[in-house]
BALOBA-1460 file (C-alpha; in Angstrom, 3 decimals):
// residues 204
<rec num="1" residu="m" x="129.662" y="146.298" z="126.293"/>
<rec num="2" residu="s" x="129.055" y="142.846" z="126.322"/>
<rec num="3" residu="k" x="125.695" y="141.055" z="126.470"/>
<rec num="4" residu="s" x="126.710" y="138.675" z="129.259"/>
<rec num="5" residu="l" x="127.930" y="141.727" z="131.241"/>
<rec num="6" residu="a" x="124.780" y="143.477" z="130.997"/>
<rec num="7" residu="e" x="122.554" y="140.602" z="132.121"/>
<rec num="8" residu="l" x="125.160" y="139.632" z="135.306"/>
<rec num="9" residu="e" x="124.380" y="143.692" z="135.779"/>
<rec num="10" residu="q" x="120.587" y="143.100" z="135.722"/>
<rec num="11" residu="y" x="120.452" y="139.270" z="138.122"/>
<rec num="12" residu="l" x="122.752" y="141.086" z="140.173"/>
<rec num="13" residu="v" x="120.315" y="144.244" z="140.707"/>
<rec num="14" residu="e" x="117.340" y="141.863" z="140.614"/>
<rec num="15" residu="e" x="119.151" y="139.550" z="143.605"/>
<rec num="16" residu="l" x="120.517" y="142.229" z="145.824"/>
<rec num="17" residu="g" x="117.977" y="144.769" z="145.642"/>
<rec num="18" residu="n" x="118.103" y="147.414" z="148.348"/>
<rec num="19" residu="g" x="121.243" y="146.462" z="149.418"/>
<rec num="20" residu="l" x="122.280" y="148.299" z="146.031"/>
<rec num="21" residu="t" x="122.403" y="152.100" z="145.571"/>
<rec num="22" residu="g" x="122.856" y="151.698" z="141.832"/>
<rec num="23" residu="s" x="125.100" y="150.109" z="139.137"/>
<rec num="24" residu="q" x="126.953" y="150.826" z="136.030"/>
<rec num="25" residu="i" x="129.150" y="149.447" z="133.505"/>
<rec num="26" residu="a" x="131.953" y="151.220" z="131.812"/>
<rec num="27" residu="f" x="135.230" y="150.247" z="130.075"/>
<rec num="28" residu="g" x="134.059" y="147.077" z="129.867"/>
<rec num="29" residu="e" x="133.683" y="146.638" z="133.613"/>
<rec num="30" residu="l" x="130.901" y="146.333" z="135.993"/>
<rec num="31" residu="t" x="130.334" y="148.529" z="138.935"/>
<rec num="32" residu="l" x="128.033" y="147.896" z="141.896"/>
<rec num="33" residu="l" x="127.190" y="150.831" z="144.351"/>
<rec num="34" residu="a" x="126.409" y="149.341" z="147.496"/>
<rec num="35" residu="h" x="125.227" y="150.470" z="151.391"/>
<rec num="36" residu="a" x="128.335" y="150.192" z="153.661"/>
<rec num="37" residu="e" x="126.218" y="148.403" z="155.965"/>
<rec num="38" residu="q" x="125.286" y="145.730" z="153.475"/>
<rec num="39" residu="i" x="128.487" y="145.083" z="152.296"/>
<rec num="40" residu="a" x="129.333" y="141.815" z="154.071"/>
<rec num="41" residu="k" x="126.007" y="140.324" z="152.525"/>
<rec num="42" residu="i" x="126.549" y="141.708" z="149.312"/>
<rec num="43" residu="l" x="130.365" y="140.146" z="149.099"/>
<rec num="44" residu="i" x="128.908" y="136.763" z="150.512"/>
<rec num="45" residu="f" x="126.367" y="136.670" z="147.749"/>
<rec num="46" residu="l" x="129.065" y="137.499" z="144.964"/>
<rec num="47" residu="r" x="131.410" y="134.701" z="146.219"/>
<rec num="48" residu="d" x="128.781" y="131.829" z="147.269"/>
<rec num="49" residu="d" x="126.062" y="132.297" z="144.463"/>
<rec num="50" residu="s" x="126.557" y="129.939" z="141.428"/>
<rec num="51" residu="q" x="125.744" y="132.409" z="138.762"/>
<rec num="52" residu="c" x="128.564" y="134.683" z="140.366"/>
<rec num="53" residu="r" x="131.304" y="132.676" z="141.700"/>
<rec num="54" residu="f" x="133.808" y="136.274" z="142.618"/>
<rec num="55" residu="d" x="135.839" y="134.172" z="144.729"/>
<rec num="56" residu="i" x="138.964" y="135.985" z="144.973"/>
<rec num="57" residu="l" x="139.218" y="139.257" z="146.828"/>
<rec num="58" residu="v" x="142.082" y="141.131" z="144.455"/>
<rec num="59" residu="d" x="142.064" y="144.285" z="146.230"/>
<rec num="60" residu="i" x="140.536" y="146.672" z="148.668"/>
<rec num="61" residu="c" x="141.237" y="150.359" z="148.381"/>
<rec num="62" residu="g" x="140.017" y="153.852" z="149.085"/>
<rec num="63" residu="v" x="139.512" y="157.302" z="147.364"/>
<rec num="64" residu="d" x="139.351" y="160.816" z="148.770"/>
<rec num="65" residu="y" x="136.648" y="162.941" z="148.206"/>
<rec num="66" residu="p" x="137.397" y="166.015" z="150.395"/>
<rec num="67" residu="g" x="134.275" y="167.827" z="149.399"/>
<rec num="68" residu="r" x="131.661" y="165.286" z="149.552"/>
<rec num="69" residu="a" x="129.643" y="165.134" z="152.928"/>
<rec num="70" residu="k" x="130.248" y="160.968" z="153.082"/>
<rec num="71" residu="r" x="133.988" y="161.620" z="152.071"/>
<rec num="72" residu="f" x="135.587" y="158.297" z="151.053"/>
<rec num="73" residu="d" x="134.849" y="155.392" z="148.786"/>
<rec num="74" residu="v" x="136.061" y="152.034" z="149.873"/>
<rec num="75" residu="v" x="136.484" y="149.956" z="146.750"/>
<rec num="76" residu="y" x="136.122" y="146.216" z="146.406"/>
<rec num="77" residu="h" x="137.782" y="144.379" z="143.556"/>
<rec num="78" residu="l" x="136.672" y="141.145" z="142.719"/>
<rec num="79" residu="l" x="137.852" y="138.280" z="140.138"/>
<rec num="80" residu="s" x="135.811" y="134.969" z="139.305"/>
<rec num="81" residu="m" x="138.469" y="132.696" z="137.822"/>
<rec num="82" residu="r" x="135.698" y="130.051" z="136.614"/>
<rec num="83" residu="d" x="134.351" y="133.066" z="134.629"/>
<rec num="84" residu="n" x="137.313" y="135.095" z="134.520"/>
<rec num="85" residu="n" x="135.165" y="138.399" z="135.255"/>
<rec num="86" residu="r" x="136.211" y="141.218" z="137.296"/>
<rec num="87" residu="l" x="133.819" y="142.883" z="139.302"/>
<rec num="88" residu="r" x="134.353" y="146.388" z="141.304"/>
<rec num="89" residu="v" x="131.767" y="147.242" z="144.434"/>
<rec num="90" residu="k" x="131.991" y="150.974" z="145.703"/>
<rec num="91" residu="v" x="130.351" y="151.648" z="149.091"/>
<rec num="92" residu="k" x="130.567" y="155.346" z="150.207"/>
<rec num="93" residu="v" x="131.254" y="156.405" z="154.006"/>
<rec num="94" residu="a" x="131.669" y="159.657" z="155.802"/>
<rec num="95" residu="d" x="134.808" y="160.251" z="157.887"/>
<rec num="96" residu="g" x="135.002" y="158.857" z="161.276"/>
<rec num="97" residu="a" x="132.128" y="156.570" z="160.587"/>
<rec num="98" residu="e" x="132.851" y="152.711" z="160.102"/>
<rec num="99" residu="v" x="132.439" y="150.359" z="157.602"/>
<rec num="100" residu="p" x="132.038" y="146.650" z="158.564"/>
<rec num="101" residu="s" x="134.791" y="144.416" z="158.116"/>
<rec num="102" residu="v" x="135.090" y="141.406" z="155.489"/>
<rec num="103" residu="v" x="137.667" y="139.774" z="156.962"/>
<rec num="104" residu="e" x="135.154" y="136.932" z="157.742"/>
<rec num="105" residu="v" x="134.269" y="136.544" z="154.329"/>
<rec num="106" residu="f" x="137.898" y="137.224" z="152.554"/>
<rec num="107" residu="p" x="140.691" y="136.646" z="154.826"/>
<rec num="108" residu="a" x="142.610" y="138.592" z="152.453"/>
<rec num="109" residu="a" x="140.991" y="141.561" z="153.331"/>
<rec num="110" residu="n" x="142.784" y="141.713" z="156.632"/>
<rec num="111" residu="w" x="145.732" y="143.868" z="155.324"/>
<rec num="112" residu="n" x="143.798" y="145.535" z="152.470"/>
<rec num="113" residu="e" x="141.518" y="147.007" z="155.570"/>
<rec num="114" residu="r" x="144.399" y="148.107" z="157.764"/>
<rec num="115" residu="e" x="146.224" y="149.462" z="154.720"/>
<rec num="116" residu="a" x="143.060" y="151.705" z="154.046"/>
<rec num="117" residu="f" x="142.995" y="152.573" z="157.325"/>
<rec num="118" residu="d" x="146.606" y="153.869" z="157.763"/>
<rec num="119" residu="m" x="146.334" y="155.756" z="154.009"/>
<rec num="120" residu="y" x="142.971" y="157.275" z="154.493"/>
<rec num="121" residu="g" x="141.902" y="156.754" z="158.313"/>
<rec num="122" residu="i" x="138.641" y="154.786" z="157.102"/>
<rec num="123" residu="l" x="137.574" y="152.690" z="160.229"/>
<rec num="124" residu="f" x="136.148" y="148.975" z="159.730"/>
<rec num="125" residu="s" x="134.303" y="147.809" z="162.939"/>
<rec num="126" residu="g" x="134.495" y="144.266" z="163.601"/>
<rec num="127" residu="h" x="138.219" y="143.996" z="162.347"/>
<rec num="128" residu="p" x="140.463" y="141.757" z="164.788"/>
<rec num="129" residu="d" x="143.770" y="143.711" z="164.549"/>
<rec num="130" residu="l" x="143.132" y="147.433" z="163.028"/>
<rec num="131" residu="r" x="146.711" y="148.696" z="162.923"/>
<rec num="132" residu="r" x="149.122" y="150.989" z="161.219"/>
<rec num="133" residu="i" x="150.747" y="148.808" z="158.387"/>
<rec num="134" residu="l" x="152.671" y="151.153" z="156.605"/>
<rec num="135" residu="t" x="153.516" y="154.215" z="158.467"/>
<rec num="136" residu="d" x="156.025" y="154.174" z="161.756"/>
<rec num="137" residu="y" x="154.764" y="154.336" z="165.108"/>
<rec num="138" residu="g" x="153.503" y="157.387" z="166.399"/>
<rec num="139" residu="f" x="152.627" y="158.650" z="162.964"/>
<rec num="140" residu="e" x="150.353" y="161.315" z="162.562"/>
<rec num="141" residu="g" x="147.624" y="161.547" z="160.368"/>
<rec num="142" residu="h" x="146.896" y="159.724" z="157.089"/>
<rec num="143" residu="p" x="148.997" y="160.016" z="153.775"/>
<rec num="144" residu="l" x="146.741" y="159.427" z="150.868"/>
<rec num="145" residu="r" x="144.262" y="162.193" z="152.235"/>
<rec num="146" residu="k" x="143.980" y="165.046" z="149.988"/>
<rec num="147" residu="d" x="144.568" y="167.601" z="152.513"/>
<rec num="148" residu="f" x="147.835" y="166.041" z="153.833"/>
<rec num="149" residu="p" x="150.469" y="168.394" z="153.519"/>
<rec num="150" residu="l" x="153.179" y="166.867" z="151.755"/>
<rec num="151" residu="s" x="155.844" y="167.870" z="154.104"/>
<rec num="152" residu="g" x="154.234" y="165.817" z="157.051"/>
<rec num="153" residu="h" x="153.730" y="166.769" z="160.563"/>
<rec num="154" residu="v" x="156.677" y="165.865" z="161.762"/>
<rec num="155" residu="q" x="160.734" y="164.830" z="160.623"/>
<rec num="156" residu="v" x="162.982" y="162.496" z="161.780"/>
<rec num="157" residu="r" x="166.502" y="162.951" z="162.877"/>
<rec num="158" residu="y" x="169.188" y="161.503" z="164.759"/>
<rec num="159" residu="d" x="170.404" y="163.240" z="167.755"/>
<rec num="160" residu="e" x="174.184" y="162.812" z="168.827"/>
<rec num="161" residu="e" x="173.430" y="164.646" z="172.452"/>
<rec num="162" residu="q" x="170.440" y="161.848" z="173.289"/>
<rec num="163" residu="r" x="172.087" y="159.363" z="170.828"/>
<rec num="164" residu="r" x="169.125" y="158.204" z="169.562"/>
<rec num="165" residu="v" x="166.372" y="158.805" z="166.765"/>
<rec num="166" residu="i" x="164.149" y="161.679" z="167.795"/>
<rec num="167" residu="y" x="160.853" y="163.315" z="166.267"/>
<rec num="168" residu="e" x="160.121" y="166.947" z="166.144"/>
<rec num="169" residu="p" x="158.095" y="169.359" z="164.321"/>
<rec num="170" residu="v" x="158.660" y="169.951" z="160.608"/>
<rec num="171" residu="s" x="160.670" y="173.207" z="160.076"/>
<rec num="172" residu="l" x="161.654" y="174.251" z="156.704"/>
<rec num="173" residu="t" x="164.336" y="177.121" z="156.166"/>
<rec num="174" residu="q" x="163.158" y="179.868" z="154.018"/>
<rec num="175" residu="e" x="164.675" y="178.829" z="150.915"/>
<rec num="176" residu="f" x="163.010" y="175.664" z="150.739"/>
<rec num="177" residu="r" x="159.423" y="177.635" z="151.282"/>
<rec num="178" residu="n" x="160.136" y="179.747" z="147.793"/>
<rec num="179" residu="f" x="159.475" y="177.579" z="145.417"/>
<rec num="180" residu="d" x="157.479" y="177.950" z="141.889"/>
<rec num="181" residu="t" x="154.815" y="174.790" z="140.787"/>
<rec num="182" residu="l" x="156.750" y="174.653" z="137.569"/>
<rec num="183" residu="s" x="157.858" y="170.820" z="136.464"/>
<rec num="184" residu="p" x="161.162" y="169.902" z="136.947"/>
<rec num="185" residu="w" x="161.636" y="170.164" z="133.057"/>
<rec num="186" residu="e" x="159.718" y="173.811" z="132.892"/>
<rec num="187" residu="g" x="161.576" y="174.895" z="135.746"/>
<rec num="188" residu="a" x="165.037" y="174.088" z="134.125"/>
<rec num="189" residu="k" x="163.796" y="175.848" z="131.384"/>
<rec num="190" residu="y" x="162.778" y="178.875" z="133.333"/>
<rec num="191" residu="v" x="166.470" y="178.891" z="135.377"/>
<rec num="192" residu="a" x="168.381" y="178.588" z="131.787"/>
<rec num="193" residu="e" x="166.406" y="181.640" z="130.234"/>
<rec num="194" residu="q" x="166.887" y="183.670" z="133.954"/>
<rec num="195" residu="e" x="170.721" y="183.015" z="133.589"/>
<rec num="196" residu="k" x="170.907" y="183.812" z="129.994"/>
<rec num="197" residu="n" x="169.189" y="187.269" z="130.639"/>
<rec num="198" residu="n" x="171.406" y="187.820" z="133.463"/>
<rec num="199" residu="e" x="174.239" y="187.079" z="130.960"/>
<rec num="200" residu="e" x="173.207" y="189.842" z="128.417"/>
<rec num="201" residu="g" x="172.329" y="192.271" z="131.181"/>
<rec num="202" residu="e" x="175.842" y="192.018" z="132.731"/>
<rec num="203" residu="a" x="177.309" y="192.097" z="129.091"/>
<rec num="204" residu="g" x="175.395" y="195.418" z="128.352"/>
């Protein structure tokens, strides 16, 4: 832990006060835990304050904790080019609740917020155009939720009769449903051992 980072943490805790729920330094990086409704105000301070100058929003991402009351973390990664410092700000949000958009604070947040909405279903109030950005039109669900089915909800195929691409419910043949949970390497070893045992049984 560097002294300068600890001093920055103390300064931010004092200045941001009730806007924060906690802070920590781990792996040489400072993380602030904030109230979701205060996120725009906090980011403005971090960007404009003379002792901070975190003027670049590197990324916004989501983290899913299905068993938690406030299911999602929205994580903001900031960079100060002047001081070569990085800072992480986390807010917790329940499924279906909204986080204020920070597009007016950092225009680069536009696509990041759309991606978090698309992948996790996190809603951002005040976003100018909150639409899906990576998945197809008509896509159901949010792929990075930990309870999202691995096979998805629908499958796409070209229909010769209709001469167009159609969407239909996922249907897996039985042989695709019977699989073990071994890794490919362990599975290959298992298959080889089974074949060896079968050959020995036939020879006997």
